[in-house]
C-alpha positions in Angstrom: -4.0 -16.1 8.6 -4.6 -13.0 10.8 -1.8 -10.4 10.5 -1.0 -8.9 13.9 -0.6 -5.1 14.3 3.0 -3.8 14.8 3.9 -3.8 18.5 4.1 -0.2 19.8 7.4 -0.8 21.6 9.0 -2.3 18.5 8.3 0.7 16.2 10.5 3.8 16.3 10.3 7.3 14.9 12.1 7.4 11.6 11.3 3.8 10.8 10.0 3.0 7.3 6.9 0.9 7.0 6.8 -1.8 4.2 6.3 -0.3 0.8 3.6 -1.2 -1.7 4.2 -1.3 -5.5 1.4 -1.3 -8.1 1.6 -1.4 -11.8 2.4 -0.9 -14.5 -1.0 0.9 -14.3 -3.2 0.2 -17.2 -6.1 2.1 -18.9 -8.3 -0.7 -17.6 -7.2 0.0 -14.0 -8.2 3.7 -14.6 -11.5 2.8 -16.2 -12.4 0.4 -13.4 -11.5 3.1 -10.8 -13.8 5.5 -12.5 -16.6 2.9 -12.0 -15.6 2.3 -8.4 -15.8 6.0 -7.4 -18.5 6.8 -10.0 -16.5 9.6 -11.5 -16.1 9.3 -15.2 -13.9 12.3 -16.1 -12.8 11.3 -19.5 -9.1 12.3 -19.1 -8.7 9.2 -17.0 -9.7 6.7 -19.7 -9.9 8.5 -23.1 -6.5 9.4 -24.7 -8.1 11.8 -27.2 -9.9 13.7 -24.4 -6.8 13.8 -22.3 -4.7 15.2 -25.2 -7.5 17.7 -26.1 -7.2 18.9 -22.5 -3.5 19.6 -23.0 -2.2 16.5 -21.3 0.3 14.0 -22.7 -2.2 11.2 -22.2 -4.6 9.8 -19.7 -3.7 10.5 -16.0 -4.0 8.3 -13.0 -6.7 9.5 -10.6 -5.4 11.1 -7.3 -7.9 9.0 -5.4 -6.5 5.9 -6.9 -3.1 6.8 -5.5 -4.7 7.7 -2.1 -6.3 4.3 -2.0 -3.0 2.6 -2.7 -1.4 4.6 0.2 -4.3 3.5 2.4 -3.8 -0.1 1.4 -0.1 0.1 2.3 -0.9 1.5 5.7 -3.7 -1.0 6.5 -1.6 -3.9 5.3 1.1 -2.8 7.8 -1.4 -2.3 10.6 -2.9 -5.7 10.4 -6.5 -6.5 11.5 -6.4 -5.0 15.0 -4.9 -1.6 14.0 -7.1 1.3 12.9 -6.5 3.9 10.2 -7.8 7.0 12.0 -6.9 9.7 9.5 -5.3 10.1 6.1 -4.6 13.2 4.1 -3.1 13.5 0.6 -1.9 16.3 -1.7 -1.4 15.6 -5.4 1.8 17.1 -6.7 2.4 15.4 -10.0 0.9 13.2 -12.6 1.3 9.5 -13.2 0.2 7.8 -16.5 -0.7 4.4 -17.8 2.5 2.3 -17.9 3.8 3.9 -14.7 4.8 1.8 -11.7 3.7 3.5 -8.5 5.5 2.8 -5.3 3.9 3.8 -2.0 6.2 4.6 0.9 5.8 5.7 4.5 7.8 6.6 7.5 6.9 6.9 11.2 7.1 10.6 12.3 5.7 10.3 15.8 4.4 7.8 18.3 2.4 8.4 21.5 -0.1 6.9 23.9 -3.4 8.3 25.0 -5.2 6.2 27.5 -5.6 2.6 26.2 -4.8 3.6 22.6 -1.3 3.9 21.1 -0.8 6.0 18.0 1.6 6.4 15.2 1.8 9.4 12.9 3.1 8.7 9.4 4.5 10.6 6.5 3.3 9.0 3.2 4.2 9.5 -0.5 3.9 7.8 -3.9 6.7 7.8 -6.4 6.9 6.6 -9.9 9.7 4.8 -11.7 11.2 8.2 -12.7 11.7 9.0 -9.0 9.1 11.7 -9.0 7.1 12.0 -5.8 3.6 12.6 -7.2 1.5 12.4 -4.0 2.4 13.5 -0.5 0.4 12.6 2.5 0.1 11.8 6.2 -1.8 9.4 8.3 -2.6 8.8 12.0 -3.1 5.1 13.0 -3.8 3.4 16.3 -2.9 0.0 17.7 -4.3 -1.7 20.8 
């Protein structure tokens, strides 16, 4: 079933988009993500290495959280919408066992020719209520 893009006229500034929850995150998730991005920094899959680096344990990759935010946005957009730009800033750490919830809100909407755009504020938060990744996105719908 093809999921339709949100209708421009039906979306308002201040409106939340549907959230996405992932987890609990496992060490296997982190190791698989290392392979997916070909970045094998050991603090993401080796507890002893993470502790030797002064961390309480392995940490979830920022790019893993960025990908979750992107998935949340593209799930909302449907097949005819386009993710034009995404930016993230990593502000805190998440660890194996954490549940990561991605959230977003529409901050602007405008048309430019045939394209219609939404600007979004994005963030991840864990089960402790900590916002660990902040971001933004620009999307378009036909």
